[in-house]
KEGUDO-130860 format. One record per residue (C-alpha): x, z, y. Coordinates in Angstrom, 1 decimal. Each point is the difference from the previous one (the first is absolute). Example, Ala and Ser with C-alpha at 12.3 -4.5 7.8 and 13.67 -1.06 7.14 Angstrom:
<sites>
X:12.3, Z:7.8, Y:-4.5
X:1.4, Z:-0.7, Y:3.4
</sites>
This chain:
<sites>
X:18.8, Z:-42.1, Y:20.0
X:-2.1, Z:2.5, Y:2.0
X:-0.9, Z:-0.2, Y:3.7
X:0.9, Z:3.0, Y:2.1
X:-1.2, Z:0.9, Y:3.6
X:1.6, Z:-2.0, Y:2.8
X:1.3, Z:3.2, Y:1.7
X:1.6, Z:1.6, Y:-3.1
X:2.3, Z:2.8, Y:1.5
X:3.3, Z:1.1, Y:-1.4
X:-0.9, Z:2.9, Y:-2.4
X:0.8, Z:3.3, Y:1.5
X:1.5, Z:1.3, Y:-3.2
X:2.9, Z:-2.5, Y:0.3
X:0.5, Z:0.0, Y:3.8
X:2.5, Z:-2.6, Y:1.1
X:1.3, Z:2.4, Y:2.6
X:1.2, Z:2.2, Y:-2.8
X:-2.4, Z:2.9, Y:0.7
X:-1.3, Z:1.5, Y:-3.2
X:-3.7, Z:-0.1, Y:1.0
X:-2.1, Z:0.5, Y:-3.2
X:3.0, Z:-0.7, Y:-2.2
X:-1.0, Z:2.8, Y:-2.3
X:-3.2, Z:-1.9, Y:-0.9
X:2.0, Z:-3.1, Y:-1.2
X:2.5, Z:2.2, Y:-1.7
X:-2.6, Z:1.5, Y:-2.4
X:-1.7, Z:-3.3, Y:-0.7
X:0.1, Z:-0.9, Y:-3.7
X:0.7, Z:-3.7, Y:0.8
X:3.3, Z:-1.2, Y:1.3
X:0.2, Z:-1.0, Y:3.7
X:2.9, Z:-1.6, Y:1.8
X:0.3, Z:-1.4, Y:3.5
X:2.3, Z:-3.0, Y:0.5
X:0.8, Z:-2.7, Y:2.6
X:-0.4, Z:-3.8, Y:0.1
X:3.3, Z:-0.5, Y:-1.9
X:-1.2, Z:2.4, Y:-2.8
X:2.3, Z:2.9, Y:0.9
X:-1.6, Z:3.4, Y:-0.8
X:-0.3, Z:2.4, Y:3.0
X:-1.9, Z:2.9, Y:-1.7
X:-1.3, Z:0.8, Y:-3.5
X:-2.1, Z:2.9, Y:-1.4
X:1.0, Z:2.0, Y:-3.1
X:-2.4, Z:-1.8, Y:-2.3
X:1.7, Z:-3.4, Y:0.8
X:3.5, Z:1.6, Y:-0.4
X:-1.0, Z:1.3, Y:-3.4
X:-1.2, Z:-3.4, Y:-1.1
X:3.5, Z:-1.5, Y:0.6
X:1.9, Z:3.2, Y:-0.9
X:1.6, Z:0.5, Y:3.4
X:-0.2, Z:2.5, Y:2.8
X:-2.0, Z:-0.7, Y:3.1
X:3.1, Z:0.0, Y:2.1
X:1.8, Z:-2.4, Y:-2.3
X:-2.7, Z:-2.5, Y:0.3
X:0.4, Z:-0.4, Y:3.8
X:1.8, Z:-3.3, Y:0.7
X:-0.7, Z:-1.4, Y:-3.5
X:-1.7, Z:-3.4, Y:-0.3
X:-3.3, Z:0.0, Y:-1.8
X:1.2, Z:-3.1, Y:-1.8
X:2.7, Z:2.1, Y:-1.7
X:-2.8, Z:2.2, Y:-1.5
X:-2.2, Z:-2.9, Y:-1.3
X:0.4, Z:-2.3, Y:-2.9
X:1.4, Z:-3.5, Y:0.8
X:-3.4, Z:-1.5, Y:-0.7
X:-1.5, Z:1.9, Y:2.9
X:2.5, Z:-0.9, Y:2.7
X:-1.5, Z:-3.3, Y:1.1
X:-3.5, Z:1.5, Y:-0.2
X:1.0, Z:2.8, Y:2.4
X:1.6, Z:-2.5, Y:2.4
X:-3.1, Z:-2.1, Y:0.0
X:-2.1, Z:3.1, Y:0.6
X:2.1, Z:1.0, Y:3.0
X:-0.1, Z:-3.5, Y:1.5
X:-3.8, Z:-0.2, Y:-0.5
X:-0.7, Z:3.5, Y:1.3
X:2.1, Z:-0.5, Y:3.1
X:-1.8, Z:-3.1, Y:1.1
X:-3.6, Z:1.0, Y:-0.9
X:-2.7, Z:1.3, Y:2.4
X:-1.9, Z:2.0, Y:-0.8
X:2.5, Z:2.0, Y:-1.9
X:-0.4, Z:0.3, Y:-3.7
X:1.6, Z:1.5, Y:-3.0
X:1.7, Z:-1.7, Y:-3.0
X:-0.4, Z:1.2, Y:-3.6
X:2.6, Z:-0.6, Y:-2.7
X:-1.4, Z:1.3, Y:-3.3
X:2.3, Z:0.7, Y:-2.9
X:3.3, Z:-0.2, Y:1.9
X:3.2, Z:1.3, Y:-1.5
X:1.7, Z:2.9, Y:1.7
X:3.6, Z:0.6, Y:-0.9
X:1.5, Z:3.5, Y:0.0
X:3.5, Z:1.1, Y:0.7
X:0.8, Z:0.2, Y:-3.7
X:-1.3, Z:-3.5, Y:-0.6
X:-3.3, Z:1.2, Y:-1.5
X:-3.0, Z:-2.2, Y:0.9
X:-3.7, Z:0.9, Y:0.3
X:-3.1, Z:-1.9, Y:0.9
X:-1.7, Z:1.0, Y:3.3
X:-2.7, Z:-1.5, Y:2.2
X:1.4, Z:-0.7, Y:3.5
X:-1.9, Z:-0.3, Y:3.3
X:1.9, Z:-1.1, Y:3.1
X:-1.7, Z:0.8, Y:3.3
X:1.3, Z:-1.0, Y:3.5
X:0.0, Z:2.3, Y:3.0
X:1.6, Z:-0.7, Y:3.4
X:1.3, Z:2.2, Y:2.8
X:2.1, Z:-0.7, Y:3.1
X:0.0, Z:-3.7, Y:-0.9
X:1.8, Z:0.5, Y:-3.3
X:-1.5, Z:-0.9, Y:-3.3
X:0.0, Z:2.7, Y:-2.7
X:-1.6, Z:0.1, Y:-3.4
X:-1.3, Z:2.6, Y:-2.4
X:0.6, Z:-0.4, Y:-3.7
X:-2.4, Z:1.9, Y:-2.3
X:1.1, Z:0.3, Y:-3.6
X:-2.4, Z:1.3, Y:-2.7
X:1.2, Z:0.7, Y:-3.5
X:-2.1, Z:-1.8, Y:-2.5
X:0.9, Z:2.4, Y:-2.8
X:-1.1, Z:2.9, Y:2.2
X:-3.3, Z:-1.7, Y:0.9
X:-0.6, Z:-0.6, Y:-3.7
X:0.8, Z:3.6, Y:-0.8
X:-2.4, Z:1.2, Y:2.7
X:-2.7, Z:-2.3, Y:-1.3
X:0.5, Z:1.3, Y:-3.5
X:-0.1, Z:3.6, Y:1.3
X:-3.2, Z:-0.7, Y:2.0
X:-1.6, Z:-1.6, Y:-3.0
X:1.0, Z:3.0, Y:-2.2
X:-1.4, Z:2.5, Y:2.5
X:-3.3, Z:-2.0, Y:0.4
X:-0.5, Z:0.1, Y:-3.8
X:1.3, Z:3.5, Y:-0.9
X:-0.7, Z:3.6, Y:0.7
X:2.9, Z:1.8, Y:1.8
X:-0.4, Z:3.4, Y:-1.6
X:-0.2, Z:-1.0, Y:-3.7
X:1.5, Z:-3.5, Y:0.0
X:-3.1, Z:-1.3, Y:-1.8
X:-1.8, Z:-3.1, Y:1.0
X:-2.9, Z:0.6, Y:2.5
X:-3.7, Z:-0.8, Y:-0.1
X:0.4, Z:-3.5, Y:1.3
X:2.7, Z:-1.1, Y:-2.5
X:-1.9, Z:1.7, Y:-2.8
X:-3.2, Z:-1.9, Y:0.7
X:2.0, Z:-3.2, Y:-0.2
X:1.5, Z:0.9, Y:-3.3
X:-3.4, Z:1.2, Y:-1.3
X:-1.6, Z:-3.3, Y:0.9
X:2.7, Z:-1.9, Y:-1.8
X:-0.3, Z:2.2, Y:-3.1
X:-3.8, Z:-0.5, Y:-0.1
X:0.5, Z:-3.8, Y:0.2
X:2.5, Z:0.2, Y:-2.9
X:-2.5, Z:2.1, Y:-1.9
X:-2.7, Z:-2.6, Y:0.3
X:2.4, Z:-2.5, Y:-1.7
X:1.3, Z:2.2, Y:-2.7
X:-3.1, Z:2.0, Y:-0.8
X:2.0, Z:3.2, Y:-0.1
X:-1.5, Z:3.0, Y:1.9
X:1.4, Z:1.6, Y:3.1
X:-0.4, Z:3.6, Y:0.9
X:0.1, Z:1.5, Y:3.5
X:0.7, Z:3.7, Y:0.4
X:-0.7, Z:1.7, Y:3.3
X:1.8, Z:3.3, Y:0.5
X:-0.7, Z:2.6, Y:2.6
X:2.0, Z:3.3, Y:0.3
X:-2.3, Z:3.0, Y:0.0
X:0.2, Z:2.3, Y:3.1
X:3.0, Z:-1.8, Y:1.3
X:-0.9, Z:0.8, Y:3.6
X:0.6, Z:3.7, Y:-0.9
X:3.6, Z:-0.8, Y:-0.9
X:0.5, Z:-1.7, Y:3.3
X:-1.7, Z:2.8, Y:1.9
X:1.9, Z:2.8, Y:-1.9
X:3.5, Z:-1.4, Y:-0.1
X:0.1, Z:-2.8, Y:2.6
X:-0.1, Z:-3.8, Y:-0.3
X:3.7, Z:-0.2, Y:-0.9
X:-0.6, Z:1.9, Y:-3.2
X:-3.2, Z:-2.0, Y:-0.5
X:2.0, Z:-3.2, Y:0.2
X:2.5, Z:1.4, Y:-2.5
X:-2.8, Z:0.8, Y:-2.4
X:-1.4, Z:-3.5, Y:0.4
X:3.4, Z:-1.5, Y:-0.8
X:0.3, Z:2.2, Y:-3.1
X:-3.5, Z:-0.9, Y:-1.1
X:0.9, Z:-3.7, Y:0.4
X:3.2, Z:0.5, Y:-2.0
X:-1.8, Z:1.8, Y:-2.8
X:-2.8, Z:-2.5, Y:-0.2
X:2.5, Z:-2.9, Y:0.0
X:1.9, Z:1.5, Y:-3.0
X:-3.3, Z:0.5, Y:-1.9
X:-0.9, Z:-3.7, Y:0.2
X:1.3, Z:-3.1, Y:-1.7
X:2.3, Z:-2.3, Y:1.9
X:-2.8, Z:-2.6, Y:0.2
X:-2.4, Z:2.4, Y:1.6
X:-0.4, Z:0.0, Y:3.7
X:-0.2, Z:3.1, Y:2.2
X:-0.9, Z:0.1, Y:3.7
X:-0.7, Z:2.6, Y:2.6
X:-3.2, Z:-1.1, Y:1.8
X:0.3, Z:2.6, Y:2.7
X:-0.2, Z:3.8, Y:0.5
X:0.0, Z:1.6, Y:-3.4
X:-1.6, Z:-3.0, Y:-1.8
X:1.9, Z:-2.0, Y:-2.6
X:-1.0, Z:-3.0, Y:-2.1
X:1.3, Z:-1.2, Y:-3.4
X:-0.5, Z:-3.5, Y:-1.4
X:0.2, Z:-0.3, Y:-3.8
X:0.2, Z:-3.6, Y:-1.4
X:0.4, Z:-1.4, Y:-3.5
X:-2.0, Z:2.7, Y:-1.6
X:-0.7, Z:-0.4, Y:-3.7
X:-2.9, Z:2.4, Y:0.4
X:-1.7, Z:0.8, Y:3.3
X:-0.4, Z:3.6, Y:-1.0
X:3.8, Z:0.4, Y:0.0
X:-0.6, Z:0.6, Y:3.7
X:-1.3, Z:3.4, Y:-0.8
X:3.1, Z:0.9, Y:-1.9
X:2.1, Z:-1.1, Y:3.0
X:-2.2, Z:2.1, Y:2.3
X:0.5, Z:3.1, Y:-2.1
X:3.7, Z:-0.6, Y:0.0
X:0.1, Z:-0.3, Y:3.8
X:-2.0, Z:3.2, Y:0.4
X:2.5, Z:1.9, Y:-2.2
X:3.0, Z:-1.4, Y:1.9
X:-1.5, Z:0.6, Y:3.5
X:-1.3, Z:3.5, Y:-0.9
X:3.4, Z:1.5, Y:-0.8
X:1.2, Z:2.7, Y:2.4
X:1.8, Z:-1.1, Y:3.1
X:2.6, Z:2.6, Y:1.0
X:0.3, Z:0.2, Y:3.7
X:2.2, Z:2.2, Y:2.1
X:-2.9, Z:2.0, Y:1.2
X:-2.2, Z:0.1, Y:-3.1
X:-1.2, Z:-1.9, Y:-3.0
X:-2.6, Z:-2.7, Y:0.3
X:-2.4, Z:-0.8, Y:-2.8
X:-1.6, Z:-3.4, Y:0.8
X:-2.8, Z:-1.6, Y:-1.9
X:-1.3, Z:-3.5, Y:0.2
X:-3.5, Z:-1.6, Y:-0.3
X:0.0, Z:-3.4, Y:-1.6
X:-2.6, Z:-2.8, Y:0.0
X:0.2, Z:-3.0, Y:-2.3
X:-1.4, Z:-3.5, Y:0.5
X:0.4, Z:-2.7, Y:-2.7
X:0.0, Z:-3.8, Y:0.4
X:-1.8, Z:-2.1, Y:-0.9
X:-2.5, Z:2.6, Y:-1.3
X:-0.7, Z:1.8, Y:3.3
X:1.0, Z:-2.6, Y:2.6
X:1.9, Z:-3.3, Y:0.2
X:1.3, Z:0.0, Y:3.6
X:2.5, Z:2.4, Y:1.6
X:-2.2, Z:1.6, Y:2.8
X:-2.8, Z:0.8, Y:-2.4
X:2.3, Z:1.4, Y:-2.7
X:1.7, Z:2.2, Y:2.6
X:-3.4, Z:1.3, Y:1.3
X:-1.2, Z:0.8, Y:-3.5
X:3.2, Z:1.7, Y:-1.0
X:-0.3, Z:2.1, Y:3.2
X:-3.6, Z:0.9, Y:-0.9
X:1.3, Z:1.3, Y:-3.3
X:2.8, Z:1.9, Y:1.7
X:-2.5, Z:1.7, Y:2.3
X:-2.1, Z:0.9, Y:-3.0
X:3.0, Z:1.7, Y:-1.5
X:0.3, Z:2.1, Y:3.2
X:-3.7, Z:0.8, Y:-0.2
X:0.4, Z:1.1, Y:-3.6
X:2.6, Z:2.6, Y:1.1
X:3.2, Z:-2.0, Y:0.5
X:2.9, Z:-0.4, Y:-2.4
X:-1.9, Z:-2.3, Y:-2.2
X:-0.4, Z:-3.7, Y:-0.9
X:-3.2, Z:-2.0, Y:0.4
X:-0.8, Z:-3.6, Y:-0.8
X:-2.3, Z:-2.0, Y:2.2
X:-3.6, Z:-0.3, Y:-1.0
X:-2.7, Z:-2.0, Y:1.8
X:-2.0, Z:3.2, Y:0.8
X:2.9, Z:1.1, Y:2.2
X:-1.0, Z:-2.6, Y:2.6
X:-3.3, Z:1.9, Y:0.5
X:1.9, Z:3.3, Y:0.1
X:2.4, Z:-1.3, Y:2.6
X:-2.9, Z:-1.2, Y:2.2
X:-1.5, Z:3.4, Y:-0.3
X:3.3, Z:1.6, Y:1.0
X:0.4, Z:-2.3, Y:3.0
X:-3.6, Z:0.8, Y:1.1
X:0.7, Z:3.7, Y:-0.3
X:3.2, Z:-0.3, Y:2.0
X:-1.9, Z:-1.9, Y:2.8
X:-2.8, Z:2.6, Y:0.0
X:2.4, Z:2.9, Y:0.0
X:1.9, Z:-1.5, Y:3.0
X:-3.3, Z:-0.5, Y:1.8
X:-1.0, Z:3.6, Y:-0.8
X:3.2, Z:1.3, Y:1.5
X:-0.3, Z:-2.1, Y:3.1
X:-3.6, Z:0.9, Y:0.6
X:0.4, Z:3.7, Y:-0.8
X:-2.5, Z:-0.3, Y:-2.9
X:1.7, Z:2.4, Y:-2.3
X:-0.9, Z:3.7, Y:-0.3
X:1.7, Z:3.2, Y:-0.9
X:-1.7, Z:2.7, Y:-2.1
X:1.4, Z:3.5, Y:-0.2
X:0.4, Z:2.2, Y:-3.1
X:0.3, Z:3.7, Y:0.8
X:3.0, Z:2.1, Y:-1.3
X:-1.0, Z:3.6, Y:-0.6
X:2.1, Z:3.1, Y:0.0
X:-0.5, Z:1.5, Y:-3.5
X:0.4, Z:3.6, Y:1.1
X:-2.4, Z:-0.1, Y:3.1
X:-2.3, Z:-2.9, Y:-0.8
X:0.6, Z:-1.4, Y:3.5
X:0.5, Z:-3.7, Y:0.7
X:3.6, Z:-0.1, Y:1.3
X:0.8, Z:-3.7, Y:-0.3
X:-1.6, Z:-3.4, Y:-0.5
X:1.3, Z:-3.2, Y:-1.6
X:-0.9, Z:-3.3, Y:1.7
X:-1.1, Z:-2.6, Y:-2.6
X:-0.5, Z:-3.6, Y:0.9
X:-3.3, Z:-1.7, Y:-0.8
X:-1.0, Z:-3.7, Y:0.4
X:-3.5, Z:-1.5, Y:-0.1
X:-0.1, Z:-3.7, Y:0.6
X:-3.2, Z:-2.0, Y:0.6
X:1.1, Z:-2.7, Y:-2.4
X:2.0, Z:2.1, Y:-2.6
X:-2.0, Z:3.2, Y:0.1
X:1.9, Z:3.3, Y:-0.7
X:3.6, Z:-0.8, Y:-0.8
X:1.8, Z:2.9, Y:-1.7
X:3.4, Z:1.0, Y:1.5
X:1.9, Z:-0.7, Y:-3.3
X:-0.9, Z:-3.7, Y:0.6
X:0.6, Z:-0.5, Y:3.6
X:3.0, Z:2.3, Y:0.6
X:2.2, Z:-2.0, Y:-2.5
X:-1.3, Z:-3.1, Y:1.6
X:1.0, Z:1.2, Y:3.4
X:3.5, Z:0.8, Y:-1.2
X:0.5, Z:-3.4, Y:-1.7
X:-1.5, Z:-2.1, Y:2.9
X:1.9, Z:1.6, Y:2.9
X:-3.1, Z:1.8, Y:1.4
X:1.2, Z:3.5, Y:-0.8
X:1.8, Z:0.7, Y:3.3
X:-3.2, Z:-0.9, Y:2.0
X:-2.2, Z:1.9, Y:-2.5
X:2.3, Z:3.1, Y:0.1
X:0.0, Z:0.0, Y:3.8
X:-3.8, Z:-0.1, Y:0.0
X:-0.2, Z:3.0, Y:-2.3
X:2.5, Z:2.0, Y:2.1
X:-1.8, Z:-0.8, Y:3.2
X:-3.4, Z:0.7, Y:-1.3
X:0.9, Z:3.3, Y:-1.8
X:1.8, Z:1.3, Y:3.1
X:-2.9, Z:-0.9, Y:2.3
X:-2.4, Z:1.8, Y:-2.4
X:2.2, Z:3.1, Y:-0.1
X:0.0, Z:0.1, Y:3.8
X:-3.8, Z:-0.2, Y:0.0
X:-0.4, Z:2.8, Y:-2.5
X:2.5, Z:2.1, Y:2.0
X:-2.1, Z:-0.5, Y:3.2
X:-3.1, Z:1.2, Y:-2.0
X:1.8, Z:3.2, Y:-1.0
X:0.9, Z:-1.0, Y:-3.6
X:3.7, Z:0.8, Y:-0.8
X:1.3, Z:-1.8, Y:-3.2
X:3.0, Z:-1.8, Y:-1.2
X:-0.3, Z:-3.8, Y:-0.6
X:1.6, Z:-1.4, Y:-3.1
X:0.8, Z:-3.7, Y:0.3
X:1.4, Z:-2.2, Y:-2.8
X:3.0, Z:-2.1, Y:0.9
X:0.6, Z:-3.1, Y:-2.0
X:3.5, Z:-0.9, Y:-1.1
X:0.1, Z:-2.8, Y:2.6
X:-1.1, Z:2.4, Y:2.7
X:2.6, Z:2.6, Y:-1.1
X:2.8, Z:-2.6, Y:0.4
X:-1.5, Z:-1.7, Y:3.1
X:2.2, Z:-0.2, Y:3.0
X:-1.5, Z:1.9, Y:2.9
X:-2.0, Z:2.5, Y:-2.1
X:1.4, Z:3.0, Y:1.9
X:-0.8, Z:-1.5, Y:3.4
X:-3.5, Z:-1.0, Y:-1.2
X:-0.8, Z:3.6, Y:-1.1
X:1.5, Z:1.5, Y:3.2
X:-2.2, Z:-2.2, Y:2.1
X:-3.1, Z:0.9, Y:-2.0
X:0.4, Z:3.8, Y:0.3
X:0.8, Z:-0.5, Y:3.7
X:-3.0, Z:-2.3, Y:0.7
X:-2.5, Z:2.3, Y:-1.8
X:1.5, Z:3.3, Y:1.1
X:0.8, Z:1.1, Y:-3.6
X:2.6, Z:2.4, Y:-1.3
X:2.1, Z:-1.8, Y:-2.7
X:-0.4, Z:2.9, Y:-2.4
X:-3.8, Z:-0.8, Y:-0.2
X:1.0, Z:-3.3, Y:-1.7
X:1.1, Z:-0.1, Y:-3.6
X:1.6, Z:-3.2, Y:-1.3
X:-0.5, Z:-0.7, Y:-3.7
X:2.4, Z:-2.1, Y:-2.0
X:-0.4, Z:-0.7, Y:-3.7
X:2.5, Z:1.6, Y:-2.4
X:1.1, Z:-3.4, Y:-1.5
X:0.9, Z:-1.3, Y:3.5
X:1.8, Z:3.2, Y:1.1
X:2.1, Z:0.1, Y:-3.2
X:0.8, Z:-3.7, Y:0.0
X:2.9, Z:0.6, Y:2.4
X:0.0, Z:3.8, Y:0.6
X:3.0, Z:0.0, Y:2.5
X:-1.6, Z:-2.6, Y:2.2
X:-3.4, Z:1.6, Y:-0.3
X:1.5, Z:3.3, Y:0.9
X:1.5, Z:-1.4, Y:3.2
X:-3.4, Z:-1.4, Y:1.2
X:-1.8, Z:3.2, Y:-1.0
X:2.5, Z:2.1, Y:1.9
X:-0.5, Z:-2.0, Y:3.2
X:-3.8, Z:0.4, Y:-0.3
X:0.4, Z:3.7, Y:-0.8
X:2.3, Z:0.5, Y:3.0
X:-2.8, Z:-1.5, Y:2.2
X:-2.3, Z:2.7, Y:-1.3
X:-2.1, Z:-2.0, Y:-2.5
X:-0.9, Z:1.5, Y:-3.3
X:1.0, Z:-1.9, Y:-3.2
X:-1.7, Z:0.0, Y:-3.4
X:0.8, Z:-1.6, Y:-3.3
X:-3.1, Z:-1.6, Y:-1.5
X:-0.9, Z:-0.6, Y:-3.7
X:2.8, Z:2.3, Y:-1.2
X:0.6, Z:-0.2, Y:-3.7
X:-0.8, Z:-3.8, Y:-0.3
X:3.5, Z:-1.2, Y:0.9
X:3.5, Z:1.3, Y:-0.4
X:-1.0, Z:3.7, Y:0.3
X:3.5, Z:0.9, Y:1.0
X:-0.1, Z:3.6, Y:1.2
X:3.8, Z:-0.3, Y:0.7
X:-0.8, Z:-2.6, Y:2.7
X:-3.1, Z:1.8, Y:1.0
X:2.1, Z:2.9, Y:1.0
X:2.0, Z:-2.1, Y:2.5
X:-2.9, Z:-1.7, Y:1.7
X:-1.3, Z:1.5, Y:3.2
X:-3.7, Z:0.2, Y:-1.1
X:-2.6, Z:2.6, Y:0.6
X:-2.5, Z:-0.6, Y:-2.8
X:-0.2, Z:-1.5, Y:-3.5
X:-3.3, Z:-1.6, Y:-1.1
X:-0.4, Z:0.2, Y:-3.8
X:-1.6, Z:-3.1, Y:-1.4
X:-3.6, Z:0.2, Y:-1.3
X:1.2, Z:-1.0, Y:-3.5
X:1.4, Z:3.6, Y:-0.3
X:-3.3, Z:1.5, Y:1.0
X:-2.7, Z:-2.2, Y:-1.7
X:0.5, Z:1.5, Y:-3.5
X:1.1, Z:3.5, Y:1.2
X:-1.2, Z:2.7, Y:-2.5
X:1.2, Z:3.6, Y:-0.5
X:2.9, Z:0.5, Y:-2.6
X:0.8, Z:-3.7, Y:-0.3
X:3.3, Z:-1.8, Y:0.4
X:-1.4, Z:-1.6, Y:3.2
X:-0.7, Z:3.4, Y:1.5
X:3.5, Z:1.3, Y:-0.9
X:1.6, Z:-3.2, Y:1.4
X:-2.0, Z:0.3, Y:3.2
X:0.9, Z:3.7, Y:0.4
X:3.7, Z:-0.9, Y:-0.5
X:-0.2, Z:-2.7, Y:2.7
X:-1.8, Z:2.3, Y:2.5
X:2.6, Z:2.7, Y:-0.6
X:2.9, Z:-2.3, Y:0.5
X:-1.4, Z:-1.5, Y:3.1
X:-0.6, Z:3.4, Y:1.5
X:3.5, Z:1.0, Y:-0.9
X:1.2, Z:-2.9, Y:2.2
X:-2.1, Z:1.4, Y:2.9
X:-2.6, Z:-2.8, Y:-0.1
X:-3.8, Z:0.3, Y:-0.1
X:-2.1, Z:-1.6, Y:-2.8
X:-3.2, Z:-2.0, Y:0.4
X:-2.0, Z:-1.0, Y:-3.1
X:-1.9, Z:-3.3, Y:0.0
X:-3.1, Z:-0.9, Y:-1.9
X:-1.5, Z:3.5, Y:-0.5
X:-3.6, Z:-0.6, Y:-1.3
X:-1.0, Z:3.2, Y:-1.8
X:-0.1, Z:3.8, Y:0.7
X:2.1, Z:0.5, Y:-3.1
X:2.8, Z:-2.2, Y:1.3
X:-0.1, Z:1.8, Y:3.4
X:0.1, Z:3.4, Y:-1.7
X:3.2, Z:-0.9, Y:-2.0
X:1.7, Z:-1.4, Y:3.1
X:-0.8, Z:3.2, Y:1.8
X:1.5, Z:2.0, Y:-2.8
X:3.1, Z:-2.1, Y:0.0
X:0.6, Z:0.5, Y:3.7
X:-0.9, Z:-3.5, Y:1.3
X:-0.3, Z:0.0, Y:3.8
X:-2.8, Z:-2.5, Y:0.6
X:-2.0, Z:-2.7, Y:-1.7
X:-2.2, Z:-3.0, Y:0.6
X:-2.6, Z:-1.7, Y:-2.2
X:-3.6, Z:-0.7, Y:-0.6
X:-0.6, Z:3.7, Y:-0.9
X:0.1, Z:0.7, Y:3.7
X:-0.6, Z:-3.4, Y:1.5
X:0.6, Z:-3.7, Y:-0.4
X:1.5, Z:-2.0, Y:2.9
X:-2.7, Z:0.0, Y:2.7
X:-0.7, Z:-1.3, Y:3.5
X:1.5, Z:1.7, Y:3.1
X:-3.5, Z:1.4, Y:0.9
X:-0.6, Z:1.4, Y:-3.4
X:3.5, Z:1.5, Y:-0.1
X:-0.7, Z:2.1, Y:3.1
X:-3.1, Z:1.5, Y:-1.8
X:1.9, Z:0.7, Y:-3.2
X:3.0, Z:1.5, Y:1.8
X:-2.1, Z:2.3, Y:2.1
X:-2.1, Z:1.2, Y:-3.0
X:3.0, Z:0.8, Y:-2.2
</sites>
């Protein structure tokens, strides 16, 4: 029995005057509610109560609550009414596990609560009926949701850690090894950015399904969050069987996903931790397997790596570099160097490519191929990309004020290219620095542009419509699809240095390069050659009609001050 306030009012939702004040609230309650008088005659009932006894709300008016309850409850209800009518302060009376009888004679267990309320000197009571089966169903549903991932139906991180701990305890007793595989889908963010999160969820569900079918019934699969999955292998006859499973998973996940808009070719990076060899407790084994997974990503992705003790040192170095890079972005400690792009026919510097450089007091000079990938995998790329755009545009404005007119080529990462607000960010920069959009050339690598050509074309078109120039970088290293190249709204194609480095007259490389230049020109695009280091290479490019070049033959990437001198002397 529970005490209620002395001045408990008649609930507005069942006004004794008959007004339907807040009746809608009670009508949508999941629990049954009925208002009845001292003799037990029902005056009002909500749909949930009517459903419990298989009658309509109108049909319940005038019916005694005793007729709806099992005989064993009758005396309990009478005692409750007598007790509640005489008590001050008012209280409520609970009757757990009461039998409620339906119109067809069916019976179901409910928890009842009787609460008194008075108005105009007349005693009235509220009967609250809660379906035990429904409560149990809700509890089961909540338990399932708290332990499972909604998108894939797999168990989540919390439930997996419990299972992993149990498996390790069993392994201690049996002596049989346990393997933990940590899986991370490579470049999954690009799928979300290109096609939307709905398609991303569909791909995740398909990956979960393919992975599940590639495992034994006794193996445990979980989605830990985002694009990260975990597989627990128990009862292994040989711990190295885990590598065979990992290879099988890579093959299953890597099959083409046919979407309405395009085909998706996912790959996965896998790290393996073995117990009891690598670790004997769940948190440590997970951490070691994740280290191995990150090593797979560092090695180029789409590969399998087993944990080794040396990885702990590598992980510490990685975390240190991430912290130092974040600090460098926040304190404006990075620099841009600029490599001239020279018109082959006139020898004039017409463009310049902004190239990021990082010197850290603790780490020394860190090459871009180390920290660019780190920025992408650690979530720092948006901030880093914004810094580069801001710095390059500011420098371009300074040069313009000094009478130097050039075009600034700025590399866009895949994350920047798909970043929400890219157009607005660029619009603000050209407005703030008084620049013309056609003095900025945005470079996108060929592999990223061809990954989803239709989506890339839509972004490029919006950038082009705003007046920005577009270039495809590293052409020849990716899909090299001239058919798609024809449809992209680009202005220039940059031929990768690998086509230039071994360039000699009357060689297959020279013929191939001449063919590429001719085809690109036929599409109405300009050609820029990268990595020009000798006069012979430049001469051949000039013969083949290449428009411009960059490379150490003219100048390496240099400081802004040195660039002014080089540009004016050309």
